[in-house]
Each structure stands twice: as structure tokens, then as C-alpha cells.
N, CA, C and O atoms as a GROMACS GRO file, in nm:
protein
  524
    1MET      N    1  -5.891 -14.351  -4.633
    1MET     CA    2  -5.844 -14.482  -4.696
    1MET      C    3  -5.830 -14.423  -4.877
    1MET      O    4  -5.745 -14.436  -4.964
    2PHE      N    5  -5.918 -14.378  -4.871
    2PHE     CA    6  -5.981 -14.330  -5.054
    2PHE      C    7  -5.810 -14.300  -5.055
    2PHE      O    8  -5.731 -14.389  -5.084
    3ILE      N    9  -5.772 -14.178  -5.022
    3ILE     CA   10  -5.657 -14.088  -5.030
    3ILE      C   11  -5.502 -14.200  -5.042
    3ILE      O   12  -5.415 -14.192  -5.128
    4THR      N   13  -5.507 -14.278  -4.950
    4THR     CA   14  -5.382 -14.359  -4.941
    4THR      C   15  -5.418 -14.481  -5.034
    4THR      O   16  -5.316 -14.549  -5.047
    5LYS      N   17  -5.511 -14.528  -5.093
    5LYS     CA   18  -5.526 -14.625  -5.204
    5LYS      C   19  -5.505 -14.503  -5.309
    5LYS      O   20  -5.389 -14.505  -5.351
    6GLN      N   21  -5.551 -14.440  -5.343
    6GLN     CA   22  -5.488 -14.318  -5.453
    6GLN      C   23  -5.355 -14.322  -5.511
    6GLN      O   24  -5.306 -14.358  -5.618
    7LEU      N   25  -5.304 -14.263  -5.377
    7LEU     CA   26  -5.187 -14.243  -5.362
    7LEU      C   27  -5.075 -14.403  -5.436
    7LEU      O   28  -5.004 -14.420  -5.534
    8LEU      N   29  -5.108 -14.462  -5.351
    8LEU     CA   30  -5.046 -14.589  -5.389
    8LEU      C   31  -5.054 -14.644  -5.549
    8LEU      O   32  -4.957 -14.672  -5.621
    9PHE      N   33  -5.190 -14.650  -5.581
    9PHE     CA   34  -5.216 -14.663  -5.696
    9PHE      C   35  -5.126 -14.555  -5.819
    9PHE      O   36  -5.074 -14.596  -5.923
   10ASP      N   37  -5.128 -14.438  -5.779
   10ASP     CA   38  -5.045 -14.362  -5.853
   10ASP      C   39  -4.832 -14.389  -5.819
   10ASP      O   40  -4.726 -14.369  -5.880
   11LEU      N   41  -4.868 -14.432  -5.718
   11LEU     CA   42  -4.693 -14.471  -5.696
   11LEU      C   43  -4.645 -14.605  -5.778
   11LEU      O   44  -4.532 -14.637  -5.817
   12CYS      N   45  -4.769 -14.673  -5.790
   12CYS     CA   46  -4.762 -14.780  -5.882
   12CYS      C   47  -4.742 -14.733  -6.029
   12CYS      O   48  -4.665 -14.806  -6.092
   13GLU      N   49  -4.779 -14.657  -6.079
   13GLU     CA   50  -4.845 -14.649  -6.217
   13GLU      C   51  -4.699 -14.561  -6.238
   13GLU      O   52  -4.643 -14.535  -6.345
   14GLY      N   53  -4.669 -14.534  -6.138
   14GLY     CA   54  -4.512 -14.433  -6.167
   14GLY      C   55  -4.523 -14.279  -6.177
   14GLY      O   56  -4.442 -14.228  -6.255
   15HIS      N   57  -4.636 -14.168  -6.092
   15HIS     CA   58  -4.651 -14.084  -6.119
   15HIS      C   59  -4.747 -14.020  -6.035
   15HIS      O   60  -4.865 -14.055  -6.042
   16PHE      N   61  -4.715 -13.945  -5.969
   16PHE     CA   62  -4.863 -13.844  -5.881
   16PHE      C   63  -4.914 -13.789  -5.923
   16PHE      O   64  -4.888 -13.669  -5.908
   17SER      N   65  -5.014 -13.823  -5.996
   17SER     CA   66  -5.164 -13.746  -6.055
   17SER      C   67  -5.250 -13.673  -5.956
   17SER      O   68  -5.283 -13.555  -5.972
   18TYR      N   69  -5.292 -13.760  -5.834
   18TYR     CA   70  -5.373 -13.697  -5.789
   18TYR      C   71  -5.356 -13.629  -5.677
   18TYR      O   72  -5.444 -13.564  -5.622
   19LEU      N   73  -5.183 -13.650  -5.617
   19LEU     CA   74  -5.108 -13.641  -5.512
   19LEU      C   75  -5.196 -13.457  -5.455
   19LEU      O   76  -5.275 -13.435  -5.363
   20LEU      N   77  -5.145 -13.379  -5.541
   20LEU     CA   78  -5.199 -13.210  -5.549
   20LEU      C   79  -5.337 -13.189  -5.479
   20LEU      O   80  -5.353 -13.118  -5.380
   21GLY      N   81  -5.424 -13.253  -5.538
   21GLY     CA   82  -5.561 -13.253  -5.509
   21GLY      C   83  -5.582 -13.298  -5.352
   21GLY      O   84  -5.685 -13.272  -5.291
   22PHE      N   85  -5.477 -13.365  -5.300
   22PHE     CA   86  -5.512 -13.396  -5.170
   22PHE      C   87  -5.415 -13.341  -5.048
   22PHE      O   88  -5.411 -13.384  -4.933
   23VAL      N   89  -5.337 -13.232  -5.106
   23VAL     CA   90  -5.277 -13.108  -5.007
   23VAL      C   91  -5.348 -12.985  -5.012
   23VAL      O   92  -5.375 -12.928  -5.118
   24ASP      N   93  -5.380 -12.940  -4.894
   24ASP     CA   94  -5.456 -12.836  -4.839
   24ASP      C   95  -5.323 -12.675  -4.882
   24ASP      O   96  -5.205 -12.653  -4.854
   25ALA      N   97  -5.421 -12.606  -4.953
   25ALA     CA   98  -5.365 -12.505  -4.981
   25ALA      C   99  -5.258 -12.411  -4.861
   25ALA      O  100  -5.151 -12.351  -4.868
   26GLU      N  101  -5.362 -12.442  -4.753
   26GLU     CA  102  -5.290 -12.335  -4.647
   26GLU      C  103  -5.179 -12.443  -4.552
   26GLU      O  104  -5.070 -12.406  -4.508
   27THR      N  105  -5.221 -12.543  -4.540
   27THR     CA  106  -5.148 -12.637  -4.486
   27THR      C  107  -4.988 -12.711  -4.522
   27THR      O  108  -4.882 -12.735  -4.464
   28GLY      N  109  -5.042 -12.724  -4.638
   28GLY     CA  110  -4.912 -12.786  -4.722
   28GLY      C  111  -4.895 -12.908  -4.703
   28GLY      O  112  -4.994 -12.974  -4.670
   29LEU      N  113  -4.771 -12.973  -4.716
   29LEU     CA  114  -4.710 -13.096  -4.707
   29LEU      C  115  -4.575 -13.054  -4.635
   29LEU      O  116  -4.505 -12.952  -4.635
   30PHE      N  117  -4.567 -13.212  -4.556
   30PHE     CA  118  -4.427 -13.248  -4.497
   30PHE      C  119  -4.385 -13.316  -4.584
   30PHE      O  120  -4.451 -13.419  -4.581
   31VAL      N  121  -4.288 -13.321  -4.692
   31VAL     CA  122  -4.266 -13.419  -4.783
   31VAL      C  123  -4.142 -13.526  -4.732
   31VAL      O  124  -4.098 -13.607  -4.814
   32ASP      N  125  -4.098 -13.524  -4.622
   32ASP     CA  126  -4.042 -13.551  -4.564
   32ASP      C  127  -4.010 -13.541  -4.390
   32ASP      O  128  -4.057 -13.439  -4.339
   33ALA      N  129  -3.950 -13.619  -4.313
   33ALA     CA  130  -3.958 -13.611  -4.157
   33ALA      C  131  -3.904 -13.476  -4.136
   33ALA      O  132  -3.927 -13.437  -4.022
   34LYS      N  133  -3.829 -13.377  -4.222
   34LYS     CA  134  -3.791 -13.228  -4.184
   34LYS      C  135  -3.836 -13.154  -4.290
   34LYS      O  136  -3.812 -13.034  -4.273
   35GLY      N  137  -3.898 -13.183  -4.403
   35GLY     CA  138  -3.918 -13.101  -4.548
   35GLY      C  139  -4.095 -13.046  -4.504
   35GLY      O  140  -4.189 -13.124  -4.489
   36TYR      N  141  -4.102 -12.900  -4.490
   36TYR     CA  142  -4.248 -12.885  -4.545
   36TYR      C  143  -4.221 -12.816  -4.675
   36TYR      O  144  -4.114 -12.764  -4.706
   37TRP      N  145  -4.330 -12.819  -4.750
   37TRP     CA  146  -4.353 -12.740  -4.894
   37TRP      C  147  -4.477 -12.699  -4.878
   37TRP      O  148  -4.559 -12.772  -4.822
   38SER      N  149  -4.507 -12.584  -4.920
   38SER     CA  150  -4.641 -12.530  -4.940
   38SER      C  151  -4.678 -12.628  -5.087
   38SER      O  152  -4.615 -12.704  -5.160
   39LYS      N  153  -4.802 -12.581  -5.081
   39LYS     CA  154  -4.880 -12.669  -5.194
   39LYS      C  155  -4.856 -12.608  -5.322
   39LYS      O  156  -4.893 -12.675  -5.419
   40GLN      N  157  -4.795 -12.483  -5.348
   40GLN     CA  158  -4.721 -12.427  -5.507
   40GLN      C  159  -4.587 -12.515  -5.508
   40GLN      O  160  -4.531 -12.539  -5.615
   41GLU      N  161  -4.533 -12.567  -5.377
   41GLU     CA  162  -4.409 -12.598  -5.404
   41GLU      C  163  -4.387 -12.775  -5.460
   41GLU      O  164  -4.300 -12.839  -5.519
   42VAL      N  165  -4.526 -12.802  -5.398
   42VAL     CA  166  -4.540 -12.962  -5.482
   42VAL      C  167  -4.582 -12.939  -5.586
   42VAL      O  168  -4.568 -13.026  -5.672
   43ALA      N  169  -4.647 -12.818  -5.620
   43ALA     CA  170  -4.713 -12.860  -5.778
   43ALA      C  171  -4.573 -12.818  -5.886
   43ALA      O  172  -4.562 -12.850  -6.004
   44LEU      N  173  -4.468 -12.729  -5.794
   44LEU     CA  174  -4.392 -12.736  -5.917
   44LEU      C  175  -4.287 -12.835  -5.918
   44LEU      O  176  -4.242 -12.862  -6.029
   45ASP      N  177  -4.223 -12.914  -5.785
   45ASP     CA  178  -4.159 -13.019  -5.812
   45ASP      C  179  -4.233 -13.151  -5.891
   45ASP      O  180  -4.178 -13.245  -5.949
   46LEU      N  181  -4.362 -13.127  -5.874
   46LEU     CA  182  -4.426 -13.266  -5.937
   46LEU      C  183  -4.370 -13.217  -6.071
   46LEU      O  184  -4.300 -13.303  -6.123
   47LYS      N  185  -4.380 -13.105  -6.141
   47LYS     CA  186  -4.362 -13.119  -6.290
   47LYS      C  187  -4.239 -13.122  -6.339
   47LYS      O  188  -4.209 -13.133  -6.458
   48ASP      N  189  -4.138 -13.110  -6.214
   48ASP     CA  190  -3.975 -13.119  -6.253
   48ASP      C  191  -3.965 -13.249  -6.248
   48ASP      O  192  -3.992 -13.326  -6.156
   49PRO      N  193  -3.897 -13.283  -6.426
   49PRO     CA  194  -3.839 -13.468  -6.425
   49PRO      C  195  -3.719 -13.491  -6.326
   49PRO      O  196  -3.687 -13.608  -6.303
   50ASN      N  197  -3.650 -13.388  -6.266
   50ASN     CA  198  -3.538 -13.442  -6.177
   50ASN      C  199  -3.554 -13.377  -6.012
   50ASN      O  200  -3.461 -13.361  -5.934
   51GLY      N  201  -3.726 -13.341  -5.984
   51GLY     CA  202  -3.742 -13.308  -5.886
   51GLY      C  203  -3.750 -13.433  -5.756
   51GLY      O  204  -3.740 -13.555  -5.769
   52TYR      N  205  -3.769 -13.362  -5.645
   52TYR     CA  206  -3.781 -13.456  -5.550
   52TYR      C  207  -3.870 -13.583  -5.550
   52TYR      O  208  -3.822 -13.691  -5.514
   53PHE      N  209  -3.994 -13.572  -5.588
   53PHE     CA  210  -4.063 -13.690  -5.583
   53PHE      C  211  -3.971 -13.781  -5.726
   53PHE      O  212  -3.912 -13.889  -5.720
   54SER      N  213  -3.986 -13.705  -5.826
   54SER     CA  214  -3.933 -13.804  -5.928
   54SER      C  215  -3.809 -13.875  -5.877
   54SER      O  216  -3.809 -13.982  -5.939
   55LEU      N  217  -3.724 -13.873  -5.811
   55LEU     CA  218  -3.576 -13.865  -5.790
   55LEU      C  219  -3.632 -13.983  -5.639
   55LEU      O  220  -3.641 -14.103  -5.667
   56TYR      N  221  -3.653 -13.954  -5.546
   56TYR     CA  222  -3.683 -14.047  -5.443
   56TYR      C  223  -3.818 -14.113  -5.422
   56TYR      O  224  -3.860 -14.139  -5.309
   57TYR      N  225  -3.891 -14.143  -5.539
   57TYR     CA  226  -4.035 -14.191  -5.555
   57TYR      C  227  -3.996 -14.296  -5.659
   57TYR      O  228  -4.014 -14.415  -5.635
   58PHE      N  229  -3.942 -14.254  -5.779
   58PHE     CA  230  -3.978 -14.338  -5.897
   58PHE      C  231  -3.882 -14.349  -5.961
   58PHE      O  232  -3.885 -14.440  -6.044
   59ASP      N  233  -3.732 -14.249  -5.952
   59ASP     CA  234  -3.627 -14.312  -6.030
   59ASP      C  235  -3.490 -14.332  -5.981
   59ASP      O  236  -3.405 -14.254  -5.937
   60GLN      N  237  -3.494 -14.471  -6.003
   60GLN     CA  238  -3.370 -14.537  -5.914
   60GLN      C  239  -3.227 -14.492  -5.961
   60GLN      O  240  -3.133 -14.484  -5.882
   61LYS      N  241  -3.217 -14.464  -6.097
   61LYS     CA  242  -3.092 -14.438  -6.150
   61LYS      C  243  -3.046 -14.330  -6.120
   61LYS      O  244  -2.933 -14.312  -6.074
   62LYS      N  245  -3.134 -14.239  -6.143
   62LYS     CA  246  -3.100 -14.089  -6.050
   62LYS      C  247  -3.070 -14.047  -5.926
   62LYS      O  248  -2.999 -13.953  -5.889
   63LEU      N  249  -3.153 -14.152  -5.845
   63LEU     CA  250  -3.136 -14.183  -5.674
   63LEU      C  251  -2.970 -14.240  -5.685
   63LEU      O  252  -2.883 -14.189  -5.613
   64ASP      N  253  -2.943 -14.330  -5.764
   64ASP     CA  254  -2.822 -14.403  -5.717
   64ASP      C  255  -2.712 -14.292  -5.770
   64ASP      O  256  -2.614 -14.298  -5.696
   65LEU      N  257  -2.697 -14.211  -5.853
   65LEU     CA  258  -2.629 -14.112  -5.903
   65LEU      C  259  -2.610 -13.982  -5.788
   65LEU      O  260  -2.505 -13.924  -5.762
   66LYS      N  261  -2.754 -13.956  -5.726
   66LYS     CA  262  -2.748 -13.851  -5.632
   66LYS      C  263  -2.664 -13.904  -5.511
   66LYS      O  264  -2.574 -13.839  -5.458
   67LYS      N  265  -2.704 -14.030  -5.474
   67LYS     CA  266  -2.654 -14.075  -5.367
   67LYS      C  267  -2.464 -14.137  -5.376
   67LYS      O  268  -2.389 -14.169  -5.284
   68GLY      N  269  -2.443 -14.134  -5.496
   68GLY     CA  270  -2.323 -14.200  -5.557
   68GLY      C  271  -2.316 -14.342  -5.514
   68GLY      O  272  -2.203 -14.387  -5.494
   69ASN      N  273  -2.390 -14.398  -5.501
   69ASN     CA  274  -2.367 -14.604  -5.488
   69ASN      C  275  -2.498 -14.636  -5.593
   69ASN      O  276  -2.588 -14.566  -5.640
   70GLN      N  277  -2.465 -14.761  -5.604
   70GLN     CA  278  -2.537 -14.840  -5.676
   70GLN      C  279  -2.648 -14.914  -5.571
   70GLN      O  280  -2.621 -14.937  -5.454
   71GLY      N  281  -2.782 -14.947  -5.635
   71GLY     CA  282  -2.877 -15.031  -5.552
   71GLY      C  283  -2.968 -14.951  -5.402
   71GLY      O  284  -3.019 -14.989  -5.297
   72ASN      N  285  -2.945 -14.821  -5.477
   72ASN     CA  286  -3.078 -14.735  -5.345
   72ASN      C  287  -3.218 -14.767  -5.380
   72ASN      O  288  -3.235 -14.768  -5.502
   73LEU      N  289  -3.306 -14.790  -5.320
   73LEU     CA  290  -3.447 -14.787  -5.340
   73LEU      C  291  -3.562 -14.659  -5.373
   73LEU      O  292  -3.583 -14.590  -5.273
   74THR      N  293  -3.599 -14.639  -5.433
   74THR     CA  294  -3.699 -14.566  -5.461
   74THR      C  295  -3.856 -14.601  -5.357
   74THR      O  296  -3.875 -14.715  -5.315
   75ILE      N  297  -3.941 -14.504  -5.333
   75ILE     CA  298  -4.026 -14.567  -5.275
   75ILE      C  299  -4.112 -14.660  -5.324
   75ILE      O  300  -4.179 -14.739  -5.258
   76ARG      N  301  -4.104 -14.645  -5.465
   76ARG     CA  302  -4.190 -14.734  -5.560
   76ARG      C  303  -4.111 -14.898  -5.534
   76ARG      O  304  -4.154 -15.014  -5.535
   77ASP      N  305  -3.994 -14.844  -5.514
   77ASP     CA  306  -3.921 -14.975  -5.505
   77ASP      C  307  -3.962 -15.085  -5.390
   77ASP      O  308  -3.994 -15.204  -5.401
   78VAL      N  309  -3.948 -15.004  -5.279
   78VAL     CA  310  -3.996 -15.040  -5.120
   78VAL      C  311  -4.118 -15.111  -5.152
   78VAL      O  312  -4.132 -15.228  -5.116
   79PHE      N  313  -4.214 -15.042  -5.223
   79PHE     CA  314  -4.365 -15.134  -5.197
   79PHE      C  315  -4.358 -15.209  -5.319
   79PHE      O  316  -4.452 -15.287  -5.307
   80VAL      N  317  -4.299 -15.235  -5.438
   80VAL     CA  318  -4.292 -15.365  -5.488
   80VAL      C  319  -4.235 -15.456  -5.477
   80VAL      O  320  -4.257 -15.558  -5.541
   81GLN      N  321  -4.085 -15.432  -5.336
   81GLN     CA  322  -4.054 -15.558  -5.274
   81GLN      C  323  -4.115 -15.635  -5.162
   81GLN      O  324  -4.076 -15.740  -5.113
   82ALA      N  325  -4.256 -15.537  -5.120
   82ALA     CA  326  -4.235 -15.538  -4.994
   82ALA      C  327  -4.333 -15.676  -4.960
   82ALA      O  328  -4.350 -15.739  -4.855
   83GLY      N  329  -4.381 -15.691  -5.084
   83GLY     CA  330  -4.506 -15.797  -5.076
   83GLY      C  331  -4.626 -15.743  -5.021
   83GLY      O  332  -4.647 -15.627  -5.055
   84PRO      N  333  -4.743 -15.814  -4.918
   84PRO     CA  334  -4.813 -15.743  -4.943
   84PRO      C  335  -4.812 -15.629  -4.780
   84PRO      O  336  -4.728 -15.633  -4.690
   85VAL      N  337  -4.907 -15.557  -4.788
   85VAL     CA  338  -4.898 -15.451  -4.713
   85VAL      C  339  -5.006 -15.434  -4.629
   85VAL      O  340  -5.120 -15.437  -4.675
   86VAL      N  341  -4.983 -15.416  -4.500
   86VAL     CA  342  -5.095 -15.385  -4.375
   86VAL      C  343  -5.070 -15.262  -4.328
   86VAL      O  344  -4.956 -15.219  -4.311
   87ILE      N  345  -5.174 -15.200  -4.305
   87ILE     CA  346  -5.169 -15.060  -4.243
   87ILE      C  347  -5.238 -15.034  -4.145
   87ILE      O  348  -5.360 -15.045  -4.129
   88ASP      N  349  -5.145 -14.994  -4.069
   88ASP     CA  350  -5.233 -14.949  -3.895
   88ASP      C  351  -5.238 -14.820  -3.908
   88ASP      O  352  -5.161 -14.740  -3.961
   89ILE      N  353  -5.393 -14.804  -3.823
   89ILE     CA  354  -5.412 -14.683  -3.841
   89ILE      C  355  -5.435 -14.624  -3.656
   89ILE      O  356  -5.502 -14.666  -3.561
   90TYR      N  357  -5.346 -14.516  -3.674
   90TYR     CA  358  -5.380 -14.462  -3.549
   90TYR      C  359  -5.466 -14.335  -3.543
   90TYR      O  360  -5.469 -14.274  -3.650
   91VAL      N  361  -5.532 -14.284  -3.446
   91VAL     CA  362  -5.651 -14.180  -3.474
   91VAL      C  363  -5.580 -14.114  -3.367
   91VAL      O  364  -5.579 -14.173  -3.259
   92GLY      N  365  -5.516 -13.994  -3.376
   92GLY     CA  366  -5.492 -13.895  -3.247
   92GLY      C  367  -5.602 -13.824  -3.218
   92GLY      O  368  -5.628 -13.797  -3.101
   93SER      N  369  -5.683 -13.784  -3.322
   93SER     CA  370  -5.832 -13.710  -3.271
   93SER      C  371  -5.905 -13.720  -3.373
   93SER      O  372  -5.860 -13.793  -3.462
   94LYS      N  373  -6.040 -13.653  -3.399
   94LYS     CA  374  -6.130 -13.693  -3.496
   94LYS      C  375  -6.079 -13.596  -3.620
   94LYS      O  376  -6.150 -13.591  -3.720
   95GLU      N  377  -5.957 -13.519  -3.613
   95GLU     CA  378  -5.903 -13.445  -3.746
   95GLU      C  379  -5.760 -13.472  -3.731
   95GLU      O  380  -5.676 -13.382  -3.741
   96GLU      N  381  -5.737 -13.562  -3.712
   96GLU     CA  382  -5.610 -13.618  -3.723
   96GLU      C  383  -5.595 -13.764  -3.752
   96GLU      O  384  -5.681 -13.828  -3.691
   97VAL      N  385  -5.515 -13.839  -3.826
   97VAL     CA  386  -5.492 -13.970  -3.828
   97VAL      C  387  -5.357 -14.014  -3.858
   97VAL      O  388  -5.304 -13.945  -3.945
   98GLU      N  389  -5.284 -14.110  -3.812
   98GLU     CA  390  -5.164 -14.133  -3.878
   98GLU      C  391  -5.142 -14.286  -3.921
   98GLU      O  392  -5.182 -14.371  -3.841
   99LEU      N  393  -5.085 -14.328  -4.034
   99LEU     CA  394  -5.065 -14.468  -4.110
   99LEU      C  395  -4.896 -14.511  -4.041
   99LEU      O  396  -4.796 -14.448  -4.005
  100LYS      N  397  -4.931 -14.628  -4.049
  100LYS     CA  398  -4.799 -14.709  -4.039
  100LYS      C  399  -4.840 -14.835  -4.114
  100LYS      O  400  -4.933 -14.911  -4.090
  101PHE      N  401  -4.722 -14.841  -4.240
  101PHE     CA  402  -4.725 -14.930  -4.336
  101PHE      C  403  -4.662 -15.036  -4.267
  101PHE      O  404  -4.561 -15.014  -4.200
  102ARG      N  405  -4.721 -15.170  -4.279
  102ARG     CA  406  -4.619 -15.298  -4.234
  102ARG      C  407  -4.580 -15.382  -4.364
  102ARG      O  408  -4.642 -15.383  -4.470
  103PHE      N  409  -4.494 -15.435  -4.340
  103PHE     CA  410  -4.435 -15.535  -4.450
  103PHE      C  411  -4.429 -15.654  -4.391
  103PHE      O  412  -4.311 -15.661  -4.357
  104ASP      N  413  -4.499 -15.782  -4.347
  104ASP     CA  414  -4.505 -15.829  -4.280
  104ASP      C  415  -4.391 -15.966  -4.353
  104ASP      O  416  -4.320 -16.017  -4.266
  105SER      N  417  -4.376 -16.012  -4.467
  105SER     CA  418  -4.317 -16.066  -4.556
  105SER      C  419  -4.161 -16.027  -4.557
  105SER      O  420  -4.062 -16.100  -4.565
  106ASN      N  421  -4.175 -15.849  -4.542
  106ASN     CA  422  -4.020 -15.807  -4.531
  106ASN      C  423  -4.007 -15.678  -4.467
  106ASN      O  424  -3.992 -15.566  -4.517
  107PRO      N  425  -4.017 -15.721  -4.331
  107PRO     CA  426  -3.993 -15.569  -4.260
  107PRO      C  427  -3.900 -15.500  -4.262
  107PRO      O  428  -3.910 -15.380  -4.240
  108LYS      N  429  -3.818 -15.544  -4.280
  108LYS     CA  430  -3.683 -15.502  -4.301
  108LYS      C  431  -3.701 -15.327  -4.415
  108LYS      O  432  -3.637 -15.222  -4.409
  109LEU      N  433  -3.785 -15.359  -4.483
  109LEU     CA  434  -3.830 -15.241  -4.595
  109LEU      C  435  -3.871 -15.098  -4.526
  109LEU      O  436  -3.855 -14.983  -4.565
  110GLU      N  437  -3.939 -15.162  -4.387
  110GLU     CA  438  -4.030 -15.031  -4.346
  110GLU      C  439  -3.926 -14.914  -4.339
  110GLU      O  440  -3.946 -14.805  -4.390
  111ARG      N  441  -3.824 -14.944  -4.277
  111ARG     CA  442  -3.715 -14.831  -4.262
  111ARG      C  443  -3.726 -14.717  -4.373
  111ARG      O  444  -3.693 -14.603  -4.345
  112TYR      N  445  -3.766 -14.744  -4.481
  112TYR     CA  446  -3.744 -14.676  -4.578
  112TYR      C  447  -3.881 -14.553  -4.594
  112TYR      O  448  -3.907 -14.472  -4.683
  113LEU      N  449  -3.940 -14.583  -4.478
  113LEU     CA  450  -4.058 -14.492  -4.493
  113LEU      C  451  -4.086 -14.381  -4.377
  113LEU      O  452  -4.006 -14.371  -4.284
  114ILE      N  453  -4.174 -14.317  -4.382
  114ILE     CA  454  -4.207 -14.244  -4.251
  114ILE      C  455  -4.334 -14.259  -4.250
  114ILE      O  456  -4.381 -14.270  -4.364
  115ASN      N  457  -4.456 -14.266  -4.115
  115ASN     CA  458  -4.540 -14.249  -4.147
  115ASN      C  459  -4.654 -14.129  -4.187
  115ASN      O  460  -4.650 -14.019  -4.133
  116PRO      N  461  -4.732 -14.158  -4.265
  116PRO     CA  462  -4.807 -14.053  -4.347
  116PRO      C  463  -4.918 -14.017  -4.217
  116PRO      O  464  -4.954 -14.094  -4.127
  117SER      N  465  -4.963 -13.854  -4.243
  117SER     CA  466  -5.044 -13.838  -4.143
  117SER      C  467  -5.145 -13.786  -4.257
  117SER      O  468  -5.119 -13.782  -4.378
  118PHE      N  469  -5.304 -13.734  -4.175
  118PHE     CA  470  -5.427 -13.693  -4.259
  118PHE      C  471  -5.430 -13.568  -4.199
  118PHE      O  472  -5.348 -13.556  -4.108
  119ILE      N  473  -5.525 -13.438  -4.231
  119ILE     CA  474  -5.600 -13.379  -4.109
  119ILE      C  475  -5.689 -13.369  -4.201
  119ILE      O  476  -5.678 -13.386  -4.322
  120LYS      N  477  -5.796 -13.336  -4.126
  120LYS     CA  478  -5.943 -13.285  -4.139
  120LYS      C  479  -5.973 -13.150  -4.150
  120LYS      O  480  -5.944 -13.083  -4.050
  121ILE      N  481  -6.011 -13.104  -4.222
  121ILE     CA  482  -6.022 -12.940  -4.226
  121ILE      C  483  -6.193 -12.915  -4.293
  121ILE      O  484  -6.226 -12.955  -4.405
  122GLY      N  485  -6.259 -12.861  -4.224
  122GLY     CA  486  -6.388 -12.896  -4.255
  122GLY      C  487  -6.464 -13.007  -4.258
  122GLY      O  488  -6.509 -13.067  -4.161
  123ASN      N  489  -6.479 -13.034  -4.385
  123ASN     CA  490  -6.540 -13.189  -4.399
  123ASN      C  491  -6.430 -13.279  -4.498
  123ASN      O  492  -6.456 -13.397  -4.524
  124ASN      N  493  -6.325 -13.223  -4.541
  124ASN     CA  494  -6.222 -13.276  -4.636
  124ASN      C  495  -6.100 -13.333  -4.553
  124ASN      O  496  -6.029 -13.268  -4.476
  125TRP      N  497  -6.089 -13.468  -4.583
  125TRP     CA  498  -5.902 -13.463  -4.534
  125TRP      C  499  -5.843 -13.449  -4.654
  125TRP      O  500  -5.879 -13.452  -4.771
  126TYR      N  501  -5.675 -13.423  -4.554
  126TYR     CA  502  -5.603 -13.398  -4.633
  126TYR      C  503  -5.431 -13.454  -4.595
  126TYR      O  504  -5.384 -13.452  -4.482
  127LEU      N  505  -5.363 -13.500  -4.709
  127LEU     CA  506  -5.236 -13.560  -4.682
  127LEU      C  507  -5.171 -13.446  -4.655
  127LEU      O  508  -5.159 -13.348  -4.727
  128HIS      N  509  -5.109 -13.473  -4.491
  128HIS     CA  510  -5.049 -13.384  -4.427
  128HIS      C  511  -4.880 -13.411  -4.416
  128HIS      O  512  -4.800 -13.320  -4.435
  129ARG      N  513  -4.844 -13.536  -4.386
  129ARG     CA  514  -4.688 -13.578  -4.404
  129ARG      C  515  -4.710 -13.684  -4.502
  129ARG      O  516  -4.817 -13.745  -4.504
  130MET      N  517  -4.640 -13.704  -4.561
  130MET     CA  518  -4.617 -13.790  -4.702
  130MET      C  519  -4.550 -13.943  -4.639
  130MET      O  520  -4.511 -13.950  -4.523
  131PHE      N  521  -4.544 -14.039  -4.716
  131PHE     CA  522  -4.464 -14.171  -4.698
  131PHE      C  523  -4.328 -14.184  -4.761
  131PHE      O  524  -4.264 -14.288  -4.748
   0.00000   0.00000   0.00000
């Protein structure tokens, strides 16, 4: 829950200052349903003002330009518009947990997210799939 809370705080602030610390060097990160990145690729993208995280999580104007239409929602926009957030926790094993964000006030916004997942390696938990 600490990792999730910190990522949501960062999302609200408009940057992912702590994300890299939550990515394991060996397992990397699934940034969406299909895209796997190494920790190094995540680090490079976080520095890129036109990168994936900037575009899809924070910058609606750039997202609109990329998609060729107006009114697209960044992931930050989704959480801002969602109202209260409920988190369901699914425990796959003692080393695997998946979360589902629910927006009871605006459930149609849930479709913009994938379920984040976490893995435990040694004594540490890491983000394995982004939301």
C-alpha cells in the first residue's frame, strides 16, 4: 500500500519521482497491458519530456496531439475526475498482489486503467505492472 500511495501522490504532483525505486532491476515493469520495459528503459523515459509517462500520465495537450483529437484523458485526469478511490486487493500468492482501482462516483473512468500488480523479491515489494 505504501508504494501505491506514493505513486498516487506523485501522480497528483505531476511527476514520478519515486517510480524508479519501485521497479526491480531484473524484472522491469509492464508499462501497459503489452509493453515490457527494463528498469533502464523506465529511467530513460522518465527523463524524456515527450516520453510515454509524460504523454499518457500527465500532459493532456500532447496526448490530444498524438491521438489527433481533443478531450483525451491522461491517467492523472482520470484520478482527478474519479472522486473517491476504492482499492480492491487480490492476493495471488505471498509474493504476488494485484490491485483494482474502483471509482464508485464515476465507474466509467475505470476503463482507462489496467490493474497494477506487485511482486515480492526477497524482503522487498516491487511494482510489476503499472496502472
